[in-house]
VOPAGU-2260 file (C-alpha; in pm, 1 decimal, decimal comma):
REM VOPAGU-2260
SITE   aa  ch    i         X         Y         Z
SITE  MET   A    0      26,8       8,2     -16,7
SITE  THR   A    1     161,9     334,3    -144,9
SITE  ILE   A    2     103,3     641,7     145,5
SITE  LYS   A    3     111,3     978,7     -68,3
SITE  PRO   A    4     171,9    1286,3      56,2
SITE  LYS   A    5    -165,2    1517,4      89,1
SITE  LYS   A    6    -211,1    1819,4     157,8
SITE  ILE   A    7    -515,2    1949,5     474,6
SITE  TYR   A    8    -587,7    2234,3     515,2
SITE  GLU   A    9    -900,1    2187,0     804,5
SITE  ILE   A   10    -958,9    1847,5     981,7
SITE  THR   A   11   -1160,3    1797,0    1341,7
SITE  VAL   A   12    -991,8    1563,0    1575,2
SITE  PRO   A   13   -1163,0    1233,7    1691,6
SITE  PRO   A   14   -1285,8    1248,8    2084,2
SITE  SER   A   15   -1005,2    1093,0    2309,1
SITE  LYS   A   16    -997,0     732,0    2289,4
SITE  SER   A   17    -841,6     729,2    2638,1
SITE  TYR   A   18   -1170,3     924,2    2736,5
SITE  LEU   A   19   -1396,2     720,9    2565,2
SITE  HIS   A   20   -1299,2     415,7    2740,8
SITE  ARG   A   21   -1346,2     509,6    3060,5
SITE  ALA   A   22   -1670,9     695,7    2957,8
SITE  LEU   A   23   -1792,5     417,1    2831,2
SITE  ILE   A   24   -1760,8     155,5    3156,9
SITE  GLY   A   25   -1893,0     515,0    3355,5
SITE  ALA   A   26   -2231,8     520,5    3144,3
SITE  PHE   A   27   -2233,9     118,2    3156,6
SITE  LEU   A   28   -2121,4      93,2    3597,2
SITE  CYS   A   29   -2451,0     451,9    3579,1
SITE  LYS   A   30   -2802,2     284,5    3715,7
SITE  ASP   A   31   -2987,8     534,3    3520,8
SITE  LYS   A   32   -2931,6     593,4    3171,1
SITE  CYS   A   33   -2636,2     802,7    3073,1
SITE  HIS   A   34   -2584,3     947,8    2753,9
SITE  ILE   A   35   -2214,0     945,2    2561,1
SITE  LYS   A   36   -2253,0    1261,7    2318,3
SITE  ASN   A   37   -1979,0    1233,1    2064,5
SITE  ILE   A   38   -1897,8     837,1    2017,6
SITE  TYR   A   39   -1596,8     778,3    1760,1
SITE  HIS   A   40   -1646,1     411,3    1645,6
SITE  SER   A   41   -1255,3     242,4    1625,2
SITE  GLN   A   42   -1177,7     -99,3    1661,6
SITE  ASP   A   43   -1096,5     -45,5    2000,8
SITE  ILE   A   44   -1344,6     141,6    2108,4
SITE  ASP   A   45   -1630,9     -94,3    1926,2
SITE  THR   A   46   -1458,3    -392,5    2138,2
SITE  THR   A   47   -1532,0    -210,1    2443,1
SITE  ILE   A   48   -1876,6    -155,7    2399,3
SITE  LYS   A   49   -1951,5    -523,0    2259,8
SITE  ALA   A   50   -1705,3    -612,6    2560,7
SITE  LEU   A   51   -1985,3    -442,2    2807,5
SITE  GLU   A   52   -2219,3    -604,0    2623,2
SITE  SER   A   53   -2070,7    -915,4    2707,7
SITE  LEU   A   54   -1989,6    -839,8    3093,9
SITE  ASN   A   55   -2378,3    -747,1    3140,0
SITE  LYS   A   56   -2500,7   -1098,8    2986,7
SITE  ASN   A   57   -2207,0   -1269,8    3204,9
SITE  ASP   A   58   -2099,8   -1427,7    2849,3
SITE  ILE   A   59   -1729,1   -1475,0    2735,6
SITE  ILE   A   60   -1588,1   -1101,0    2654,5
SITE  ASN   A   61   -1371,1   -1051,3    2380,2
SITE  CYS   A   62   -1102,5    -798,9    2388,2
SITE  ASN   A   63    -982,7    -851,8    2051,2
SITE  GLU   A   64    -631,2    -638,9    2084,7
SITE  CYS   A   65    -742,7    -343,3    2294,6
SITE  ALA   A   66    -549,5    -382,0    2649,0
SITE  SER   A   67    -736,3    -131,5    2758,4
SITE  THR   A   68   -1069,0    -345,5    2710,0
SITE  LEU   A   69    -858,6    -599,5    2965,9
SITE  ARG   A   70    -737,4    -455,2    3155,8
SITE  PHE   A   71   -1006,7    -258,4    3253,3
SITE  LEU   A   72   -1256,4    -483,4    3266,4
SITE  ILE   A   73   -1113,8    -785,0    3465,2
SITE  PRO   A   74   -1190,1    -617,6    3826,6
SITE  LEU   A   75   -1547,5    -535,7    3687,2
SITE  SER   A   76   -1616,0    -885,0    3616,2
SITE  LEU   A   77   -1513,2   -1002,9    3980,1
SITE  VAL   A   78   -1726,0    -719,5    4123,3
SITE  ILE   A   79   -2047,5    -774,3    3894,3
SITE  ASN   A   80   -2019,9   -1148,2    3817,6
SITE  SER   A   81   -1749,5   -1317,3    4053,5
SITE  LYS   A   82   -1579,4   -1404,9    3742,8
SITE  GLY   A   83   -1485,7   -1344,6    3372,6
SITE  ALA   A   84   -1394,8   -1555,2    3092,2
SITE  PHE   A   85   -1169,6   -1293,1    2821,9
SITE  CYS   A   86   -1056,0   -1421,6    2477,6
SITE  PHE   A   87    -829,4   -1242,5    2276,6
SITE  GLU   A   88    -533,3   -1196,9    2019,4
SITE  GLU   A   89    -229,3   -1387,8    2051,5
SITE  SER   A   90     -67,0   -1020,1    2070,2
SITE  LEU   A   91    -212,3    -914,8    2333,3
SITE  GLY   A   92    -163,8   -1220,1    2531,1
SITE  LYS   A   93     213,2   -1182,5    2517,9
SITE  ARG   A   94     145,1    -846,3    2690,5
SITE  PRO   A   95     194,7    -775,3    3054,4
SITE  LEU   A   96    -121,2    -936,9    3343,4
SITE  GLU   A   97     136,9    -989,8    3608,3
SITE  GLU   A   98      45,5    -716,1    3813,1
SITE  TYR   A   99    -317,7    -882,8    3842,8
SITE  LEU   A  100    -148,6   -1228,4    3825,5
SITE  ASN   A  101     -34,9   -1141,5    4154,7
SITE  ILE   A  102    -313,0    -972,2    4338,3
SITE  PHE   A  103    -515,7   -1376,4    4230,0
SITE  ASP   A  104    -276,7   -1531,8    4385,0
SITE  THR   A  105    -216,6   -1332,1    4724,8
SITE  LYS   A  106    -596,5   -1260,9    4684,9
SITE  GLY   A  107    -696,4   -1660,2    4653,5
SITE  ILE   A  108    -880,1   -1588,0    4347,3
SITE  LYS   A  109    -861,2   -1862,8    4076,1
SITE  TYR   A  110    -730,6   -1801,2    3758,2
SITE  SER   A  111    -656,9   -1993,1    3416,4
SITE  LYS   A  112    -404,9   -1794,6    3135,4
SITE  ASN   A  113    -351,5   -1888,1    2811,8
SITE  LYS   A  114    -192,2   -1721,1    2495,3
SITE  ASP   A  115    -553,1   -1639,9    2388,8
SITE  ASN   A  116    -741,0   -1632,1    2693,6
SITE  LEU   A  117    -811,0   -1565,2    3071,0
SITE  VAL   A  118   -1044,5   -1696,8    3291,4
SITE  VAL   A  119   -1134,9   -1559,1    3640,1
SITE  GLN   A  120   -1350,5   -1631,2    3984,7
SITE  GLY   A  121   -1332,8   -1494,2    4359,8
SITE  ASN   A  122   -1427,7   -1211,3    4454,4
SITE  LEU   A  123   -1238,5    -875,5    4532,9
SITE  LYS   A  124   -1282,3    -754,7    4854,6
SITE  PRO   A  125   -1229,6    -426,6    5053,1
SITE  GLU   A  126    -899,2    -388,7    5158,8
SITE  ILE   A  127    -526,4    -341,6    5028,6
SITE  TYR   A  128    -391,3    -389,5    4697,0
SITE  ASN   A  129     -27,7    -376,2    4607,2
SITE  ILE   A  130      71,2    -325,8    4237,5
SITE  GLN   A  131     368,3    -241,3    4042,3
SITE  GLY   A  132     364,6     113,5    3884,2
SITE  ASN   A  133     641,9      75,7    3630,4
SITE  VAL   A  134     474,2    -138,7    3415,7
SITE  SER   A  135     102,1      59,0    3311,9
SITE  SER   A  136    -131,2     277,4    3455,2
SITE  GLN   A  137    -389,7      75,3    3321,9
SITE  PHE   A  138    -389,7    -179,1    3584,8
SITE  LEU   A  139    -462,3     107,0    3853,0
SITE  THR   A  140    -730,3     221,8    3662,9
SITE  GLY   A  141    -885,9    -124,7    3642,2
SITE  LEU   A  142    -889,6    -133,9    4018,2
SITE  LEU   A  143    -997,4     268,3    4034,0
SITE  LEU   A  144   -1320,8     169,0    3844,2
SITE  ALA   A  145   -1459,0    -134,6    4026,3
SITE  LEU   A  146   -1312,0     -44,2    4383,2
SITE  PRO   A  147   -1577,1     222,8    4457,4
SITE  LEU   A  148   -1869,8    -122,1    4388,3
SITE  LEU   A  149   -1728,5    -256,7    4698,4
SITE  LYS   A  150   -1907,2    -258,5    5051,3
SITE  GLY   A  151   -1634,2    -114,0    5237,6
SITE  ASN   A  152   -1330,2      94,6    5153,5
SITE  SER   A  153   -1006,5      -8,1    4959,1
SITE  GLU   A  154    -665,8     106,6    4955,1
SITE  VAL   A  155    -414,3      91,4    4616,0
SITE  HIS   A  156     -50,9     105,2    4700,3
SITE  ILE   A  157     208,4     161,8    4410,7
SITE  GLU   A  158     567,8      -5,4    4442,7
SITE  LYS   A  159     800,2     176,6    4232,4
SITE  GLU   A  160     727,2     505,7    4066,9
SITE  LEU   A  161     389,0     537,5    3879,0
SITE  GLN   A  162     439,2     521,7    3517,1
SITE  SER   A  163     223,5     761,7    3294,3
SITE  LYS   A  164      65,6     941,0    3564,6
SITE  PRO   A  165    -142,4    1146,0    3338,4
SITE  TYR   A  166    -362,7     885,2    3246,6
SITE  THR   A  167    -419,8     837,7    3575,8
SITE  ASP   A  168    -488,1    1243,5    3664,8
SITE  ILE   A  169    -770,2    1111,0    3324,6
SITE  THR   A  170    -908,0     833,8    3561,1
SITE  ILE   A  171    -990,1    1003,6    3802,4
SITE  ASP   A  172   -1136,6    1306,0    3671,7
SITE  ILE   A  173   -1363,7    1134,8    3435,6
SITE  LEU   A  174   -1455,3     941,1    3753,5
SITE  LYS   A  175   -1520,1    1286,4    3956,5
SITE  ASP   A  176   -1787,9    1340,0    3689,8
SITE  PHE   A  177   -1929,4    1020,5    3711,5
SITE  GLY   A  178   -1973,9    1121,5    4149,0
SITE  ILE   A  179   -1695,9     879,2    4252,7
SITE  GLU   A  180   -1447,1    1028,3    4475,8
SITE  ILE   A  181   -1069,8     890,9    4467,1
SITE  GLU   A  182    -825,3    1027,1    4712,6
SITE  ASN   A  183    -474,1    1015,6    4514,5
SITE  GLN   A  184    -155,6    1022,4    4811,4
SITE  ASN   A  185     118,5    1131,0    4571,1
SITE  TYR   A  186      42,5     880,1    4331,8
SITE  GLN   A  187     163,1     608,3    4551,9
SITE  ILE   A  188    -131,1     575,7    4779,8
SITE  PHE   A  189    -500,2     581,5    4647,0
SITE  LYS   A  190    -810,1     566,4    4937,0
SITE  ILE   A  191   -1119,9     488,1    4743,4
SITE  LYS   A  192   -1434,7     481,5    4926,6
SITE  GLY   A  193   -1689,4     203,7    4931,3
SITE  ASN   A  194   -2074,7     232,3    4838,6
SITE  GLN   A  195   -2027,0     473,2    4604,6
SITE  GLU   A  196   -2299,6     514,8    4276,2
SITE  TYR   A  197   -2193,7     611,6    3919,6
SITE  LYS   A  198   -2382,1     892,2    3816,2
SITE  CYS   A  199   -2362,9    1087,4    3512,9
SITE  LYS   A  200   -2662,6    1186,1    3260,4
SITE  GLU   A  201   -2440,9    1294,1    2949,1
SITE  TYR   A  202   -2105,3    1313,7    2928,3
SITE  ALA   A  203   -1930,9    1440,3    2621,1
SITE  CYS   A  204   -1564,4    1356,1    2557,5
SITE  GLU   A  205   -1245,9    1587,2    2433,1
SITE  GLY   A  206   -1072,2    1578,1    2121,8
SITE  ASP   A  207    -787,5    1301,8    2120,9
SITE  TRP   A  208    -413,8    1396,2    2147,7
SITE  SER   A  209    -285,3    1096,3    2096,0
SITE  THR   A  210    -425,3    1135,9    1723,0
SITE  GLY   A  211    -402,7    1524,3    1752,9
SITE  ALA   A  212     -62,0    1518,0    1807,2
SITE  PHE   A  213       4,3    1374,0    1448,4
SITE  TRP   A  214    -202,2    1682,3    1292,3
SITE  TYR   A  215     -16,8    1993,3    1557,2
SITE  LEU   A  216     291,4    1815,0    1438,1
SITE  LEU   A  217     241,7    1869,5    1072,0
SITE  SER   A  218      68,7    2205,9    1151,2
SITE  GLN   A  219     423,9    2327,9    1271,6
SITE  LYS   A  220     546,5    2319,3     932,1
SITE  PHE   A  221     217,2    2396,9     702,8
SITE  ASN   A  222    -145,4    2569,5     756,4
SITE  ILE   A  223    -369,6    2369,4     912,3
SITE  LYS   A  224    -693,9    2467,7    1077,5
SITE  ILE   A  225    -743,6    2207,8    1399,7
SITE  ASN   A  226   -1105,9    2141,4    1543,3
SITE  ASN   A  227   -1145,0    1966,5    1875,1
SITE  LEU   A  228    -821,1    1984,0    2042,5
SITE  ASN   A  229    -834,1    2125,1    2413,4
SITE  MET   A  230    -492,4    2320,9    2451,4
SITE  ASP   A  231    -512,2    2317,6    2813,1
SITE  SER   A  232    -607,6    1853,3    2846,4
SITE  ILE   A  233    -423,2    1719,9    3085,4
SITE  GLN   A  234    -356,3    1419,2    2859,8
SITE  PRO   A  235      -3,7    1328,3    2814,0
SITE  ASP   A  236      33,3    1371,3    2459,7
SITE  ALA   A  237     -95,4    1764,0    2496,4
SITE  VAL   A  238     330,1    1812,9    2585,8
SITE  VAL   A  239     325,7    1825,9    2199,8
SITE  THR   A  240     281,4    2203,2    2200,9
SITE  LYS   A  241     564,9    2280,4    2459,6
SITE  ILE   A  242     827,5    2085,2    2264,6
SITE  THR   A  243     773,3    2216,9    1909,5
SITE  PRO   A  244     890,8    2325,4    1660,1
SITE  HIS   A  245    1185,1    2349,4    1749,0
SITE  LEU   A  246    1229,2    1966,7    1956,3
SITE  PRO   A  247    1461,2    1957,4    2302,9
SITE  GLU   A  248    1801,4    1784,2    2318,2
SITE  ILE   A  249    1625,1    1540,3    2615,7
SITE  PHE   A  250    1256,1    1392,8    2626,9
SITE  ASP   A  251    1157,7    1200,9    2889,1
SITE  ALA   A  252     881,7     954,8    2755,7
SITE  LYS   A  253     757,1     810,0    2996,8
SITE  ASP   A  254     415,8     968,8    3025,3
SITE  THR   A  255     377,5     930,0    2646,8
SITE  PRO   A  256     468,7     609,3    2508,2
SITE  ASP   A  257     221,7     674,1    2255,2
SITE  LEU   A  258     379,9    1016,1    2130,0
SITE  VAL   A  259     728,6     810,2    2073,0
SITE  PRO   A  260     659,5     735,9    1675,3
SITE  LEU   A  261     570,8    1052,8    1560,8
SITE  LEU   A  262     845,1    1235,9    1779,7
SITE  VAL   A  263    1070,7    1026,5    1579,8
SITE  ALA   A  264     871,5    1103,0    1253,3
SITE  TYR   A  265     898,7    1464,3    1302,3
SITE  ALA   A  266    1256,7    1476,7    1395,9
SITE  ILE   A  267    1393,7    1253,2    1131,9
SITE  GLY   A  268    1115,3    1458,9     895,3
SITE  THR   A  269    1243,4    1849,1    1014,5
SITE  HIS   A  270    1598,5    1701,6    1011,7
SITE  GLN   A  271    1604,9    1764,3    1389,5
SITE  GLU   A  272    1821,8    1589,5    1671,5
SITE  ILE   A  273    1678,0    1441,3    1987,9
SITE  LYS   A  274    1730,1    1197,5    2248,2
SITE  ILE   A  275    1357,3    1028,4    2363,7
SITE  THR   A  276    1399,2     845,5    2691,4
SITE  ASP   A  277    1236,1     618,3    2890,8
SITE  CYS   A  278    1130,4     435,5    2611,2
SITE  GLU   A  279    1151,3      53,5    2787,8
SITE  ARG   A  280     779,1       8,5    2772,7
SITE  LEU   A  281     749,6      34,7    2334,7
SITE  LYS   A  282     863,8    -321,8    2379,9
SITE  TYR   A  283     516,7    -430,6    2465,5
SITE  GLU   A  284     306,4    -243,7    2280,4
SITE  GLU   A  285      77,1    -397,4    1961,5
SITE  SER   A  286     442,6    -457,9    1836,1
SITE  ASN   A  287     811,4    -356,0    1955,9
SITE  ARG   A  288     768,6     -29,1    1858,8
SITE  LEU   A  289    1168,3      31,1    1943,3
SITE  LEU   A  290    1229,8    -223,0    1690,4
SITE  ALA   A  291     969,3     -99,1    1431,9
SITE  LEU   A  292    1109,9     239,1    1430,4
SITE  LYS   A  293    1439,0     106,1    1309,8
SITE  GLU   A  294    1266,0      77,7     971,1
SITE  PHE   A  295    1344,3     442,5     939,1
SITE  GLU   A  296    1661,6     400,0     886,0
SITE  LYS   A  297    1569,3     316,8     553,5
SITE  THR   A  298    1445,1     634,8     484,7
SITE  GLY   A  299    1774,0     771,3     525,7
SITE  GLY   A  300    1651,4     863,9     922,0
SITE  LYS   A  301    1951,4     804,2    1136,4
SITE  ILE   A  302    1818,5     672,7    1453,8
SITE  LYS   A  303    2041,1     457,7    1735,9
SITE  ILE   A  304    1812,7     236,7    1964,4
SITE  ASP   A  305    1861,4      65,7    2273,0
SITE  ASP   A  306    1648,2     -88,0    2551,2
SITE  ASN   A  307    1591,9     233,3    2669,5
SITE  SER   A  308    1660,7     546,3    2488,2
SITE  ILE   A  309    1606,3     651,7    2100,6
SITE  ILE   A  310    1861,6     909,3    1971,9
SITE  ILE   A  311    1837,5    1042,6    1641,9
SITE  ASN   A  312    2073,9    1261,5    1502,9
SITE  LYS   A  313    2060,0    1511,2    1191,7
SITE  SER   A  314    1956,8    1302,8     858,1
SITE  GLN   A  315    2088,1    1545,5     564,0
SITE  SER   A  316    1906,1    1346,4     252,0
SITE  LEU   A  317    1548,8    1109,1     286,2
SITE  ASN   A  318    1465,1     834,0      68,5
SITE  SER   A  319    1082,7     692,5     -45,4
SITE  GLY   A  320    1093,4     279,9      30,5
SITE  PHE   A  321     960,8      42,7     170,3
SITE  LEU   A  322     877,7      67,1     575,9
SITE  ASN   A  323     709,6    -267,0     742,9
SITE  SER   A  324     411,3    -199,6     898,3
SITE  PHE   A  325     422,2    -443,8    1171,3
SITE  HIS   A  326      73,6    -439,3    1219,1
SITE  ASP   A  327      92,7    -115,7    1453,7
SITE  HIS   A  328    -153,1     136,2    1409,9
SITE  ARG   A  329     154,5     387,2    1612,2
SITE  ILE   A  330     368,8     284,4    1347,7
SITE  VAL   A  331     168,6     356,3    1035,2
SITE  MET   A  332      71,2     661,8    1145,0
SITE  ALA   A  333     461,8     810,5    1211,9
SITE  TYR   A  334     500,5     669,6     807,0
SITE  ALA   A  335     211,0     880,5     718,5
SITE  LEU   A  336     362,8    1177,2     878,2
SITE  PHE   A  337     680,8    1152,2     794,5
SITE  SER   A  338     495,6    1099,9     428,4
SITE  PHE   A  339     316,1    1421,5     474,1
SITE  LEU   A  340     568,9    1644,9     635,4
SITE  THR   A  341     815,1    1567,8     313,4
SITE  ASN   A  342     664,6    1506,5      67,6
SITE  THR   A  343     784,6    1149,4      61,1
SITE  GLU   A  344     565,8     843,1     -89,9
SITE  LEU   A  345     587,3     564,1     140,8
SITE  GLU   A  346     524,9     178,7      85,7
SITE  THR   A  347     425,4     -50,4     326,7
SITE  ASP   A  348     208,3    -376,4     377,9
SITE  ASP   A  349     -73,1    -268,6     607,8
SITE  ILE   A  350    -279,2      64,2     663,7
SITE  GLU   A  351    -599,2    -131,5     804,1
SITE  CYS   A  352    -433,8    -200,1    1124,8
SITE  LEU   A  353    -495,3     236,0    1153,5
SITE  LYS   A  354    -894,4     111,6    1218,8
SITE  LYS   A  355    -801,3      37,5    1553,3
SITE  SER   A  356    -744,3     361,3    1674,1
SITE  TYR   A  357    -784,2     599,3    1402,2
SITE  PRO   A  358    -959,9     488,6    1045,2
SITE  GLU   A  359   -1023,6     799,9     914,5
SITE  LEU   A  360    -712,2     828,1     870,4
SITE  ILE   A  361    -681,1     575,6     623,2
SITE  ASP   A  362    -929,8     765,0     355,1
SITE  ILE   A  363    -698,7    1034,7     444,4
SITE  ILE   A  364    -412,6     829,1     290,6
SITE  LYS   A  365    -595,2     643,3      -4,5
SITE  GLY   A  366    -759,6     971,8    -121,4
């Protein structure tokens, strides 16, 4: 499939996928009807919608390739049904779940995990839960969504520094909008009162900075009107407004793993230099993104990668070529950004993977 450069003069960014996942779960947990005003149908969001329908029926929950759906609904399945059966793509089965499995081992919850399914049985009780904070904040979010429904008070204690703190802020912000109170003690202890009720009549999600960053970076070179982006957003990828057009020498990516592929494409495409640190988690996304980003060498990009950092040196000349997609939507989005920035045609094997988060970009690429 050819990615051809496109001139875009105005774009409306879809609602935030991070907000939508959480808001859909909040609406599902409301006793009275809650209207989500602006649903954007990507594969991940549709997966969560169908998963909630299955949770309500106590059926097998198909999470496809969506880690948010799986990690957010595991605790809720135990609270609502005292059990849960999940299936998923093998690629998702390779991503970490140990934080929950460790809880199950210590709390006496039975489970069986295979490469493409997970079965859990037992009850979450109002007590203290310990999780490692350096793997993913999604495990914390899953507990924060479920524990307020218990009869008594609970606490979540974070061991090692919590990664992606802004995503935890998003969770707490949305929970507050749904009438749920969480006490955050310096991201080390989270106190959750029991017997809380989800209440919200109507909810609208702000624009998505993980996709909006694509257009914002492109707008640093071209005049593009971008609609539906909150410039004061707490979404972590909104930091892109503070580090462009001239990139810093060093950027810490511990809170913004989704932004890294776009920053790599932008740095190479605008002949800039940058060192991106705290990149280890990129190995455990839809692909090993550290490995995938090496593909930019085929375009003339000068990129050095180790287990925890990416160094981009200034590129002199840039080329077209075939780049492996690794079937990863964030990687293909980075290829498209590079193509649009540099007026360079690229070939790749899969753009349909963009359906996972931003299907509209497929239509733009196909033109």
